[in-house]
C-alpha positions in Angstrom: -29.5 -83.8 52.7 -30.8 -85.1 49.3 -29.3 -84.1 45.9 -31.1 -81.5 43.8 -34.3 -82.7 42.5 -35.7 -82.1 39.0 -39.3 -83.2 39.5 -41.3 -79.9 39.2 -44.0 -81.3 41.6 -41.5 -81.5 44.4 -40.1 -78.0 44.0 -40.6 -75.6 47.0 -41.4 -71.9 46.5 -38.5 -69.6 47.4 -40.1 -68.3 50.6 -40.4 -71.9 51.9 -36.8 -72.7 51.2 -35.6 -69.5 52.9 -37.9 -70.2 55.9 -36.6 -73.8 56.2 -33.0 -72.7 56.2 -33.6 -70.1 58.9 -35.6 -72.4 61.2 -33.3 -75.4 60.6 -30.2 -73.4 61.8 -32.1 -71.7 64.7 -33.7 -74.9 66.0 -30.4 -76.9 65.8 -28.5 -74.4 67.9 -31.4 -73.6 70.2 -32.5 -77.2 70.9 -29.0 -78.8 70.5 -30.2 -82.4 70.4 -26.7 -83.7 71.2 -27.2 -82.3 74.8 -30.4 -84.2 75.5 -28.5 -87.2 76.8 -26.3 -85.4 79.3 -27.7 -87.7 82.0 -26.0 -90.7 80.4 -22.6 -91.3 82.2 -19.8 -89.8 80.1 -22.0 -87.8 77.7 -21.4 -84.6 79.6 -17.7 -84.9 79.0 -18.2 -84.4 75.3 -21.0 -81.7 75.4 -19.1 -79.5 77.8 -17.2 -78.2 74.7 -20.4 -77.2 73.1 -21.5 -75.3 76.3 -18.1 -73.5 76.3 -18.5 -72.5 72.7 -22.0 -71.3 73.3 -21.0 -69.3 76.3 -18.1 -67.7 74.3 -20.4 -66.9 71.4 -23.2 -65.4 73.5 -20.8 -63.2 75.4 -19.1 -62.1 72.2 -22.4 -61.3 70.6 -23.5 -59.3 73.6 -20.2 -57.4 73.8 -20.0 -56.4 70.2 -23.6 -56.3 68.9 -26.5 -56.5 71.3 -25.2 -54.8 74.6 -28.0 -56.3 76.7 -26.0 -55.7 79.8 -22.3 -55.0 80.5 -22.0 -58.2 82.7 -24.4 -61.0 81.8 -26.2 -62.8 84.6 -26.2 -66.5 83.9 -29.4 -68.5 83.6 -30.1 -70.2 86.9 -33.3 -69.8 88.9 -34.6 -67.4 86.2 -34.6 -68.1 82.5 -35.2 -64.5 81.6 -31.8 -63.2 82.8 -29.6 -60.9 80.7 -27.7 -63.9 79.5 -31.0 -65.6 78.4 -32.0 -62.5 76.3 -28.5 -62.2 74.9 -28.5 -65.9 74.0 -31.9 -65.4 72.2 -30.7 -62.5 70.1 -27.4 -64.2 69.3 -29.1 -67.4 68.1 -31.6 -65.4 66.0 -28.7 -63.4 64.5 -26.7 -66.6 63.7 -29.8 -68.2 62.2 -30.4 -65.1 60.0 -26.7 -64.9 58.9 -26.5 -68.6 58.3 -29.7 -68.5 56.3 -28.3 -65.8 54.1 -25.1 -67.6 53.4 -26.9 -70.9 52.9 -29.3 -69.3 50.4 -26.5 -67.9 48.3 -24.5 -71.1 48.3 -27.4 -73.5 47.6 -29.6 -71.5 45.2 -30.2 -74.5 42.9 -31.7 -76.7 45.6 -35.4 -77.4 44.8 -36.5 -78.7 48.3 -35.2 -80.2 51.5 -37.6 -83.0 52.0 -35.4 -85.4 54.0 -33.9 -82.6 56.1 -37.4 -81.2 56.7 -38.5 -84.6 58.1 -35.6 -84.6 60.6 -36.3 -81.0 61.6 -39.9 -81.8 62.4 -38.9 -84.9 64.2 -36.3 -83.1 66.4 -38.8 -80.4 67.3 -41.6 -82.9 68.0 -39.4 -85.0 70.3 -38.2 -81.9 72.2 -41.8 -80.8 72.8 -42.6 -84.4 74.0 -39.6 -84.5 76.3 -40.4 -81.1 77.9 -44.1 -81.9 78.3 -43.3 -85.2 80.0 -40.7 -83.6 82.3 -43.1 -80.9 83.5 -46.1 -83.2 83.5 -44.5 -85.9 85.6 -43.2 -83.5 88.3 -46.7 -81.9 88.5 -48.3 -85.3 88.8 -46.2 -86.0 91.9 -47.1 -82.4 93.1 -43.4 -81.5 93.3 -43.1 -78.4 91.0 -45.4 -76.2 93.2 -45.4 -77.4 96.8 -48.1 -76.6 99.2 -47.5 -73.2 101.0 -45.2 -73.8 104.0 -45.6 -72.2 107.4 -43.2 -69.3 106.5 -45.4 -68.4 103.5 -48.6 -68.8 105.4 -47.2 -66.4 108.1 -46.4 -63.8 105.4 -49.0 -61.1 104.7 -50.5 -61.5 101.2 -49.5 -58.1 100.1 -45.8 -58.8 100.7 -45.7 -61.5 98.0 -44.5 -60.9 94.5 -46.8 -62.0 91.7 -44.7 -65.1 90.8 -44.8 -66.5 94.3 -48.5 -65.8 94.5 -49.1 -67.8 91.4 -46.8 -70.6 92.7 -48.8 -70.9 95.9 -52.1 -70.7 93.9 -51.0 -73.8 92.0 -49.4 -75.5 95.0 -52.5 -75.1 97.2 -54.6 -77.5 95.2 -52.8 -80.8 94.7 -55.7 -82.1 92.5 -55.4 -79.1 90.2 -51.7 -79.4 89.9 -52.0 -83.1 89.1 -54.6 -82.3 86.5 -52.3 -79.8 84.8 -49.5 -82.4 84.9 -51.7 -85.1 83.4 -52.5 -82.8 80.5 -48.9 -82.1 79.9 -47.9 -85.8 80.2 -50.7 -86.9 77.9 -49.6 -84.4 75.3 -46.0 -85.7 75.5 -47.2 -89.3 75.2 -49.4 -88.5 72.1 -46.4 -86.9 70.4 -44.4 -90.1 70.7 -46.8 -91.9 68.3 -46.9 -90.7 64.7 -50.6 -91.4 64.4 -51.5 -89.1 67.3 -49.0 -86.3 66.7 -51.6 -83.8 65.5 -53.8 -84.4 68.6 -50.7 -84.1 70.8 -49.7 -80.8 69.2 -53.1 -79.3 69.6 -53.2 -80.3 73.3 -49.6 -79.2 73.8 -50.3 -75.8 72.2 -53.2 -75.2 74.5 -51.3 -76.3 77.6 -48.2 -74.1 76.8 -50.4 -71.2 75.7 -51.8 -71.2 79.3 -48.3 -71.6 80.8 -47.0 -68.7 78.7 -50.0 -66.5 79.7 -49.4 -67.3 83.4 -45.7 -66.4 83.0 -46.6 -63.1 81.3 -49.4 -62.2 83.7 -47.6 -63.1 86.9 -44.1 -62.1 86.0 -42.8 -65.7 86.2 -39.2 -65.6 84.9 -39.7 -68.4 82.3 -41.2 -66.2 79.7 -38.7 -66.8 77.0 -38.8 -70.6 77.3 -42.6 -70.9 77.6 -43.1 -68.7 74.5 -40.5 -70.8 72.6 -42.4 -74.0 73.6 -45.6 -72.5 72.2 -43.8 -71.4 69.1 -42.4 -74.9 68.5 -46.0 -76.3 68.7 -47.3 -73.6 66.3 -44.3 -74.3 63.9 -45.3 -77.9 63.6 -49.0 -77.2 63.4 -48.3 -74.7 60.5 -47.4 -77.7 58.4 -50.9 -79.1 58.9 -52.8 -75.8 58.8 -54.8 -76.7 55.6 -56.2 -79.9 57.0 -56.8 -78.3 60.5 -58.7 -75.4 58.8 -60.7 -77.9 56.7 -61.7 -80.0 59.7 -62.2 -77.4 62.5 -63.4 -74.4 60.6 -64.7 -75.3 57.1 -66.3 -78.6 58.3 -64.7 -80.5 55.4 -63.1 -83.9 55.3 -59.3 -83.8 56.1 -56.9 -86.2 54.6 -54.5 -88.2 56.8 -51.0 -86.7 57.2 -47.8 -88.4 56.2 -45.6 -85.7 57.7 -44.1 -88.1 60.2 -43.9 -91.2 58.1 -40.3 -92.5 57.9 -38.8 -91.6 54.5 -36.6 -94.6 54.5 -37.4 -98.1 53.4 -34.3 -100.0 54.3 -34.7 -102.7 57.1 -31.7 -101.5 59.0 -33.0 -98.0 58.9 -36.3 -99.1 60.4 -34.5 -101.1 63.1 -32.3 -98.1 63.9 -35.3 -95.9 64.3 -37.0 -98.3 66.7 -33.7 -98.6 68.7 -33.3 -94.9 69.0 -36.9 -94.4 69.9 -36.6 -97.0 72.6 -33.5 -95.2 74.1 -35.4 -91.9 74.0 -38.4 -93.4 75.8 -36.2 -95.0 78.4 -34.5 -91.7 79.2 -37.5 -89.3 78.8 -40.0 -91.6 80.5 -38.3 -94.4 82.4 -35.5 -92.5 84.0 -37.8 -89.5 84.6 -40.3 -91.6 86.5 -37.6 -93.3 88.5 -35.8 -90.0 89.5 -39.1 -88.2 90.2 -40.3 -91.1 92.4 -37.1 -91.0 94.5 -37.5 -87.2 94.9 -41.1 -87.7 95.9 -40.1 -90.2 98.6 -37.5 -87.8 99.9 -40.0 -84.9 100.2 -42.6 -87.2 101.8 -39.9 -88.3 104.3 -39.3 -84.8 105.7 -40.1 -84.6 109.4 -39.4 -82.7 112.5 -35.8 -82.5 113.7 -36.0 -83.4 117.4 -36.2 -82.0 119.9 -37.7 -79.0 117.9 -41.3 -79.3 116.9 -42.3 -77.7 113.7 -44.5 -74.6 114.0 -44.6 -70.9 114.5 -42.9 -69.6 117.6 -43.8 -66.1 118.9 -40.8 -64.1 120.3 -42.0 -63.1 123.8 -38.6 -61.7 124.9 -35.8 -60.2 122.7 -32.9 -58.9 124.8 -29.6 -57.4 123.6 -26.9 -57.1 126.2 -29.5 -57.6 128.9 -31.8 -54.8 127.6 -35.2 -56.1 126.5 -36.2 -54.6 123.1 -40.0 -54.1 122.8 -41.7 -55.0 119.5 -42.1 -51.9 117.3 -43.2 -51.8 113.6 -40.2 -49.5 112.8 -37.6 -51.9 114.3 -35.8 -53.8 111.5 -33.6 -56.1 113.7 -36.0 -57.2 116.4 -37.5 -60.6 115.7 -41.3 -61.0 115.9 -41.5 -64.7 115.4 -39.5 -67.8 114.2 -40.9 -70.5 112.0 -39.4 -74.0 112.2 -40.6 -76.1 109.3 -40.2 -79.8 108.7 -37.0 -80.9 107.0 -34.8 -78.1 108.5 -36.2 -75.0 106.8 -37.1 -71.9 108.7 -37.6 -68.2 108.7 -37.6 -65.3 111.1 -40.1 -62.4 111.1 -37.5 -59.7 110.6 -35.8 -57.7 107.9 -32.4 -58.4 109.4 -30.0 -58.8 106.5 -28.1 -61.5 108.3 -30.7 -63.8 106.7 -31.8 -64.3 103.1 -34.5 -61.8 102.7 -37.7 -62.7 100.9 -41.1 -61.0 101.3 -39.9 -59.2 104.4 -38.9 -62.4 106.2 -35.4 -63.8 106.8 -35.0 -67.4 105.6 -32.5 -69.9 106.9 -31.9 -73.7 107.4 -31.4 -75.1 110.8 -29.8 -78.2 112.4 -30.2 -79.0 116.1 -27.5 -80.8 118.1 -29.4 -82.3 121.0 -26.3 -83.8 122.6 -24.7 -80.4 123.1 -28.0 -78.4 123.1 -27.0 -76.3 120.2 -28.9 -75.2 117.1 -27.2 -73.9 114.0 -28.7 -71.5 111.5 -27.2 -71.7 108.0 -27.9 -69.8 104.8 -29.6 -72.4 102.8 -29.5 -76.0 101.7 -27.1 -75.1 99.0 -24.9 -72.7 101.1 -24.1 -74.2 104.5 -22.3 -71.0 105.7 -23.1 -70.6 109.4 -25.2 -67.5 110.2 -25.5 -68.0 113.9 -25.3 -70.8 116.5 -27.5 -70.8 119.6 -27.3 -72.6 122.8 -30.9 -73.6 123.6 -32.9 -74.7 126.6 -36.5 -76.1 126.5 -38.2 -75.6 129.9 -41.4 -77.0 128.3 -42.1 -78.8 125.0 -43.6 -75.6 123.6 -41.1 -73.1 125.0 -37.6 -72.4 124.0 -34.8 -70.1 125.2 -31.9 -69.2 122.8 -28.6 -67.6 123.8 -25.7 -66.5 121.6 -23.3 -63.6 120.7 -24.3 -61.8 117.6 -22.4 -58.9 116.0 -20.4 -58.6 119.3 -23.6 -58.3 121.4 -25.1 -60.9 123.7 -28.6 -62.0 122.5 -31.3 -63.7 124.5 -34.5 -64.8 122.8 -37.6 -66.5 124.5 -40.0 -68.4 122.2 -43.4 -69.8 122.7 -45.0 -72.1 120.2 -48.1 -70.3 118.8 -51.5 -71.9 118.7 -52.3 -70.0 115.6 -53.7 -72.0 112.7 -54.4 -71.0 109.1 -57.8 -71.7 107.4 -56.0 -71.9 104.1 -54.0 -74.9 105.3 -57.2 -76.8 106.0 -57.7 -77.3 102.3 -61.4 -76.6 102.5 -63.8 -77.9 99.9 -67.6 -77.9 99.9 -70.0 -79.3 97.4 -72.7 -77.3 99.1 -71.9 -73.6 99.6 -74.7 -71.4 100.9 -72.7 -68.2 100.3 -69.5 -66.9 98.9 -66.6 -67.7 101.2 
């Protein structure tokens, strides 16, 4: 940071210095730029100590001050867990405490011009990196996949709002790709100093829509999406006078020099170019490479012979030789089984043997055609065996399963259903004579 300045014209008002100190501390611990390169081999070895310190600090803050929950649930599939909220309050508390100490210790400082430049740059590149990440996976239609057979076979009223919104986006590939292009374009615009303002306006609009979807459909990324919007508004606040002049007052707006490099040395300019090249290689090059490989893996998913993907109706369900008729009140009797491509499946039952979602039991499966066995496991990430069947296929569309489950013999007959779903036909009509 620069030494105290004496030029009156460069002096900041007290409120701006206090605001800068708070946001500088908060963004540094929240964005943690030293963790952006964890994908580089060996980098994670160093940053693990930061993660350990952060974990200790958040748990201590929750234990002694915030009391969000007795035992914090880590951030994983959801970003709005008790740990996520405890982390937010802890970081805000640290930023406020640090701001107070800093303000008392550095009262003679007139401005933080150089440090302010690096703060804006850090926030700008984080927005760009995040916009590119989410934009690219949407362009490849990987974030929200098209509804699978298990979801199509689930009554609409059984879905939670988040899954409904996910399928809404996933149903239309062109709409998801469009959303991804908007995010990716915003990210690319932020990489060029001349187009930062346009990139921020576009990113603010994109993330405002994302945040509103998260709030409206109970999507558990509310904290992060609101933070992304706040980052955009934070940088746009620097340009509020010229934005108001141009968009509201219809007056000329001067060019901004907010993102001009405040160094004139040749080695500094070369260092900036080198660092930017590394960032683009990681945030764009590696991202495209990894996403392309993931896209090829998803596209390569196919049936696992001899099982054909589809919905199979359970025509016979016998326990210890006694056939169990289908009743709406029966929680263990299976109504149907879905075998999806790539080894995913579900059963129409609330049997807690399976992972229950939306009143269906989910599993992964792997057939062994040599021994005529099929194994159901918990998930792709947990290969614990749930049940193993011996199967027979008297016809390509018929299957007989036998096993011992919970100490009882189980016999299941399946017939591949001819049912089809209009939603899966991806209908589109330029000419529509009536509402559909």
